[in-house]
Steps between C-alpha positions, in 0.01 A plus 500: 500500500445228757724681743294820466177304545640334810608835640154644444342201674740525792434869546123514454352155469657363818381807691146456370486128580651543846263788576194308377613187688544688827161672462326171418682316780405762759141506371454124512677461834277768645194333345606156625559627855170686495308195376675275751408722794150551364440127447630419848266749663217395272549131572521552876186716487320238290606226744383707792164574335451132419557404861275778628228398252453179703367705793128403451590131531672556833218724621249219434734245653550708813128571528420125479767426757360768731146368479604132516407399146867433406738298720869579534580180313285609211669837499839333484388288206371801312821692575708205374307514172556876466867448588545257210303728268674826592833346607468709812530411868183623675433568864178620659514669839224630720483849639714388795779399254462125563545278194176311452571343161799433272548366150806295600541235764848640571339812647271329746740580781439870440295629784510874494641768271594821671671741266465870436354419157236282664385783724478721194290242311256450788438873488353449153807564282656289224870426538739358240862430576786290369686287758258556788550146642867424431523273801209287381578451130825385341429694180402868465125561510268778395258536789160658448274538805156652505211506748192275492198724550166362614208733572731800456731374772846348481453134592854388419757507225641299212877470458607378158867417431586467132850372411709780350707258288191433289461874443874540443506220243217660310666842519835354394334357189353841430836669565673253270248568225537877541880500496526253213255714304706810585824338384339378177350845442841665555670260258223542239504879539879512466489290183222716352687820592816356345338442161288817508800714594699342219227558244357834613805686635839334456485394134349831379758699699777278366375557145493877557846490658645289218341719233638812671846342493469421129378854422791646697735294282351657186212268403240778497239290317453273803161510679339313790197282423295533820126552458375475861251765612669586829793706631750268330312547172505877550873483567549296182299750294699790645821313430400436138403866463841599633665252261305650208622845599857376530483333161355813343768710668766262375361518147499881523851497638624288211321724250641806672853363490456425130364851434767675707769288336371610162470864606851494643647316203349736242660828619826328589516341153424835335757687707760231438427491125523876448814539707664201328404644160656837586819341634562265206399764243194317368286807569605810303624797697211721396260258675695476824297769677173343387606155623633635828166672566321171440744326736434775757121452469544125542713552808233728643234235430720245672539733797123552524439127502755442774362791701149358469621166633678668790201721577261207504732303723528787748126569493409137569760461774408831667858628480402850396319777683263754353595865497160642587405857425243720328521556124278608211373184331365699204845646433656154528251367242585780257875433541445126449311562174780724372752220559308282253451777245709328232316169531163679497584698185649196331173304535286814447314436823249754630541580871192605700589652838226583755651621827319620811619861506834649403671371813407197709726421793527145629707325771748236385843424357521719189769297325326169561159630389673641193634150435145362521372763256787429257432125508126544444538765226764284329256207507220716358721619211637153435157337464337785306518494123571793268249786517372355824420684818623498859346689789623621839260615766506604866192518725455570869317234703462596867859508637655326200590588145421244230737498202384328182707411192295365209571386145305388194733210437453124469358453849564207731328163495276437799694191605822706505373788714595324824838399364635833378628590848704182526867563521596337169175511306483664159192564288504321161831614353400416145251789507740766624751702305756482776596215723515554873614303800179507701650714777332839454162418648653294782718799594202738479288281726781462755550878515127571545475226765793655687301824507206310652284584198313302231565430134260323263417455134192501280525362149298357215670309222513700179382825661780607729621502860493742793729479802406679822691565820430708808725733700432706810385857449744758632420796724556774238250467216 
């Protein structure tokens, strides 16, 4: 059992887990990369906006410097304060690109900045660039430069150099948080999928698989106990329905074997007894002919039973072909009734025949349809008591002929109506004068199905039964 469970897990469970893991891994990696890129751009944009937001301060500072209200020394002091607050190296240049103030004493030697970016800024544009002054700074810098505008004219520019390592450290912390969260999410998702797959898919499938194995070994009473309202639950219900059908079929098979064994044993025992009696002289000579006739009848009954079994086997396996042709169904009904003349007279049964015209040609296999009629008439006689009545009727319905065989016998219980066509089913034997093997109706249905036609029954317990079947109307009516 454990080996089978392991095999099931290896074949399905491992595939599910690996598939889920790959999907989750790709999803979280994609999400982590997306968030990392997005946070980097967002943080750089936020840093840039923060530096640009200081523009009014520099405008006022430059305006005071221009009109003599702020000295260069005061500007340097104010820039040093902003430098410590923003952790950003700040330069202020005039419109001729001369440095007029700096936030660091190390930059006092700067005299003039002439770069392409500077020309662009003095035209009124904002420039941001990483590593713009590699020769000046030992560490990478994010440089943001924007013009100082006084009276709608560019009076100079502010160059702000923010250390990239500070940004990188912050981003690295964010990256670390994102990737750790992704790893934890992958692990948690894998664990959840593991237990959910075990509970929702693997264990139910294992139970179904194990139950199927037990049923195949002959334990037909086994069922799966899965009550989930999903596809697995539907599969379990279908499986249990199939198991019910198999158990019922097995019960019918056993009953059929018992019935056939009895039916075979009875004629064989009779034949053996009569022949043995004749041989050893137990039966007087004057009764030999009588006993031999009985033995002959029993051998014929045995032959019929075997032929029925062979016919049913061939019909169900499709090993026979129909010999299609046109024949008079009314004539076939009359001949079939004559064959049962002795049984009809013996039980004093009245026969009511209502046929559509003298001749009614249909298309089908005459011998096989005759077999259907014989089986149905035999049933009608068998279940009809003395002085009862059976009826045979043909009617034309569009391009078909409907044949009906009715009786005033014991009828069929409502719960048995759907079972009478089963291969081994027999109506309550205790209420019939003659035991059967439950093959007649199965053979009749198979023959009608092979013709592509329909057969059905209407019955009411205690009032009688009527069987109907259809057959194609022939060309000559």
